[in-house]
Residue frames as a rotation matrix with the C-alpha (Angstrom) as fourth column:
UNK 1
0.604 0.790 -0.108 0.02
0.792 -0.610 -0.036 0.05
-0.094 -0.064 -0.993 0.05
UNK 2
0.411 -0.392 -0.823 2.79
0.287 -0.802 0.525 2.39
-0.865 -0.452 -0.217 0.67
UNK 3
-0.720 -0.583 0.378 4.12
0.495 -0.049 0.868 2.09
-0.487 0.811 0.323 -2.89
UNK 4
-0.036 0.778 0.627 0.62
0.947 -0.175 0.271 3.24
0.321 0.603 -0.730 -4.09
UNK 5
0.707 0.377 -0.599 0.64
0.640 -0.702 0.313 6.17
-0.302 -0.604 -0.737 -1.71
UNK 6
-0.140 -0.906 -0.399 3.92
0.431 -0.418 0.799 7.35
-0.891 -0.060 0.449 -3.07
UNK 7
-0.411 0.115 0.905 2.21
0.910 -0.015 0.415 8.07
0.061 0.993 -0.098 -6.33
UNK 8
0.586 0.745 -0.318 0.41
0.785 -0.619 -0.005 11.02
-0.201 -0.247 -0.948 -4.89
UNK 9
0.125 -0.500 -0.857 3.38
0.092 -0.854 0.512 13.37
-0.988 -0.143 -0.061 -5.05
UNK 10
-0.813 -0.497 0.304 3.53
0.354 -0.006 0.935 12.85
-0.463 0.868 0.181 -8.86
UNK 11
-0.144 0.876 0.461 -0.04
0.977 0.051 0.209 13.86
0.159 0.480 -0.863 -9.39
UNK 12
-0.761 -0.230 -0.606 -0.03
0.341 -0.937 -0.071 17.53
-0.552 -0.261 0.792 -10.04
UNK 13
0.104 0.955 -0.276 -2.66
-0.019 -0.276 -0.961 19.62
-0.994 0.105 -0.011 -11.51
UNK 14
-0.161 -0.255 -0.953 -1.06
-0.944 -0.242 0.224 19.74
-0.288 0.936 -0.202 -14.97
UNK 15
-0.977 -0.157 -0.146 -1.04
-0.196 0.931 0.309 15.83
0.087 0.330 -0.940 -15.13
UNK 16
-0.568 0.811 0.143 -4.61
0.388 0.417 -0.822 15.66
-0.726 -0.411 -0.552 -13.81
UNK 17
0.131 0.569 -0.812 -5.69
-0.505 -0.666 -0.548 18.11
-0.853 0.482 0.200 -16.55
UNK 18
-0.364 -0.385 -0.848 -4.07
-0.930 0.190 0.314 15.95
0.040 0.903 -0.427 -19.20
UNK 19
-0.662 0.241 -0.710 -5.45
0.057 0.961 0.272 12.63
0.747 0.140 -0.650 -17.98
UNK 20
-0.264 0.630 0.730 -8.71
-0.817 -0.549 0.178 13.30
0.513 -0.549 0.659 -16.11
UNK 21
0.595 0.528 -0.606 -9.21
-0.094 0.794 0.600 9.68
0.798 -0.300 0.523 -15.04
UNK 22
-0.412 -0.807 -0.423 -6.36
0.435 0.234 -0.870 10.09
0.801 -0.542 0.254 -12.68
UNK 23
-0.415 0.338 0.845 -8.60
-0.695 -0.717 -0.055 12.31
0.587 -0.610 0.532 -10.53
UNK 24
0.680 0.727 -0.089 -10.53
-0.548 0.586 0.597 9.28
0.486 -0.357 0.797 -9.49
UNK 25
0.359 -0.644 -0.676 -7.19
0.517 0.740 -0.430 7.41
0.777 -0.195 0.598 -8.71
UNK 26
-0.626 -0.668 0.402 -5.98
0.039 -0.542 -0.840 10.37
0.779 -0.510 0.365 -6.62
UNK 27
0.039 0.690 0.723 -9.10
-0.906 -0.280 0.316 10.34
0.421 -0.667 0.614 -4.61
UNK 28
0.822 0.122 -0.556 -8.72
0.010 0.974 0.227 6.55
0.569 -0.192 0.800 -4.00
UNK 29
-0.071 -0.973 -0.221 -5.20
0.513 0.154 -0.845 7.21
0.856 -0.173 0.488 -2.89
UNK 30
-0.517 0.000 0.856 -6.30
-0.557 -0.759 -0.337 9.89
0.650 -0.651 0.392 -0.45
UNK 31
0.578 0.783 0.229 -8.98
-0.713 0.348 0.608 7.57
0.396 -0.515 0.760 0.95
UNK 32
0.536 -0.470 -0.701 -6.19
0.342 0.880 -0.329 4.83
0.772 -0.063 0.633 1.33
UNK 33
-0.467 -0.792 0.392 -4.06
0.116 -0.495 -0.861 7.32
0.876 -0.357 0.323 3.24
UNK 34
-0.151 0.576 0.803 -6.93
-0.874 -0.458 0.164 8.10
0.463 -0.677 0.572 5.56
UNK 35
0.812 0.495 -0.310 -7.54
-0.336 0.830 0.446 4.43
0.478 -0.258 0.840 6.23
UNK 36
0.132 -0.891 -0.435 -3.86
0.505 0.438 -0.744 3.86
0.853 -0.122 0.507 6.96
UNK 37
-0.637 -0.374 0.674 -3.78
-0.342 -0.646 -0.682 6.68
0.691 -0.665 0.284 9.53
UNK 38
0.257 0.767 0.587 -6.90
-0.928 0.027 0.371 5.37
0.269 -0.641 0.719 11.30
UNK 39
0.792 0.007 -0.611 -5.45
0.050 0.996 0.077 1.92
0.609 -0.092 0.788 11.41
UNK 40
-0.303 -0.942 -0.146 -2.13
0.371 0.025 -0.928 3.18
0.878 -0.335 0.342 12.98
UNK 41
-0.707 0.019 0.707 -3.93
-0.514 -0.701 -0.495 5.23
0.486 -0.713 0.505 15.60
UNK 42
-0.081 0.683 -0.726 -5.62
0.240 0.720 0.651 2.43
0.967 -0.122 -0.222 17.59
UNK 43
-0.365 -0.128 -0.922 -4.85
0.916 0.129 -0.380 3.94
0.168 -0.983 0.071 20.95
UNK 44
-0.811 0.086 0.578 -6.92
0.051 -0.975 0.217 6.95
0.583 0.206 0.786 20.41
UNK 45
-0.551 0.670 -0.497 -9.35
0.805 0.270 -0.528 8.09
-0.220 -0.692 -0.688 22.87
UNK 46
-0.544 0.407 0.734 -12.23
0.110 -0.833 0.543 10.41
0.832 0.376 0.408 22.01
UNK 47
-0.681 0.265 -0.683 -13.65
0.704 -0.021 -0.710 12.34
-0.203 -0.964 -0.172 24.94
UNK 48
-0.467 0.656 0.592 -17.05
0.300 -0.512 0.805 13.96
0.832 0.554 0.042 24.77
UNK 49
-0.985 0.164 -0.048 -18.57
-0.003 -0.293 -0.956 16.17
-0.171 -0.942 0.289 27.44
UNK 50
-0.326 0.942 0.074 -22.24
0.603 0.147 0.784 15.57
0.728 0.301 -0.616 28.01
UNK 51
-0.652 0.022 0.758 -23.67
-0.413 -0.849 -0.330 18.53
0.636 -0.529 0.563 29.82
UNK 52
0.418 0.885 0.204 -26.57
-0.625 0.118 0.771 16.66
0.659 -0.450 0.603 31.24
UNK 53
0.628 -0.258 -0.734 -24.40
0.474 0.875 0.098 13.91
0.617 -0.410 0.672 32.71
UNK 54
-0.604 -0.795 0.052 -21.97
0.443 -0.389 -0.808 16.46
0.662 -0.465 0.587 34.14
UNK 55
-0.323 0.546 0.773 -24.93
-0.641 -0.727 0.246 18.31
0.696 -0.416 0.585 35.84
UNK 56
0.763 0.570 -0.305 -26.21
-0.247 0.693 0.677 15.03
0.597 -0.441 0.670 37.32
UNK 57
0.216 -0.714 -0.666 -22.77
0.693 0.593 -0.411 14.13
0.688 -0.372 0.623 38.67
UNK 58
-0.719 -0.484 0.499 -22.22
0.096 -0.780 -0.618 17.58
0.688 -0.397 0.608 40.15
UNK 59
0.039 0.831 0.555 -25.69
-0.753 -0.340 0.563 17.55
0.657 -0.440 0.613 41.72
UNK 60
0.742 0.134 -0.657 -24.95
0.139 0.928 0.346 14.10
0.656 -0.348 0.670 43.22
UNK 61
-0.189 -0.949 -0.252 -21.67
0.646 0.073 -0.760 15.31
0.739 -0.307 0.599 44.61
UNK 62
-0.708 0.015 0.707 -23.18
-0.387 -0.845 -0.369 18.36
0.592 -0.534 0.604 46.43
């Protein structure tokens, strides 16, 4: 997969204008790179503050 991702640096606007089908390929390469980043970051924690839950905890504390 890394070999395919290296192709992105060669896809400039001039090349994409000359060969329009490469736009779809570039989009696919960008999606692959996003998938690879997500696969590497398995230890990511997403924290979301819920106002209702926070109020309930604060009320219980007092």
